[in-house]
N, C-alpha and C positions, 0 to 999 in steps of 0.2 A: 693901525687896520686890527680888526679882530678875525680870528680865523679858528675853525674848529678841525681836530684832525683826530683821527680814532686809530690806535694803537694795538695789536695783539700782542698779548702778555701771557704766553702760553703755561709759565709757570705758577700763576696767582690762581689759589685753589679756595680761598675760604675768606672770612670777613676779617680775620687777622691781616691777610696780604692786602684786601682792598685798603684797610685804615692806615696800613704803613705805607702805601703807594700814594695815594691821595696826601698824606701829610707830608712827603719828601716832595712833590710834584708843586705842591701850594706852597711851599717857601719860596718857589722862584717868583721874581718879580714878572708881573706881567700876566701871571695867571686870573683867570675870571672865574673859571670854573674846572674842577677835574672829577670825574666820575669812573671809577672803576667797578667793573662787573664780573665776580669771580665766575658767575655760572657761565657767562659768555668768553672769558677769558680775554675782555676788550676794556680798555682805557680809551675814555672820550675826554678831551681837553679842549676847552676855548680859551684863547690866549690871544693878548696882542701883538703882533708881528714885529711892532717896532720894539719889542722890550724884550722878548724871548723868541727863540727859534724851536723848530722839532728836534733839533739834535741835543737842545739843551735838556728838553722834557726826556727823552730817551736816556739822556745820561742821569737824571734825576732818579728814573724808575731803576737802572741801575746802580747807583747808590744807595736804594733801599733794598737790592739784593736779588733783584727780578731781571727779566730781558723783555725787551719790548722793541717791536718793529712796527713802522707807520704802514697802515693798510689802506688809508684813502687820503 
């Protein structure tokens, strides 16, 4: 089942941050789309809940060196 979540990423500030976060999240199995927006400091991810969970996405952002918190 596909799901879309939005995460607050307060320490994302530039295009480099965006690229690094998207790269890490897209490594996860089950990610359909990851879109980081440094201006809004938000990450929107569409994913298959049978393959990946929200906690996995937060962990991937952490692996990239940033903090994420689910907002919806």
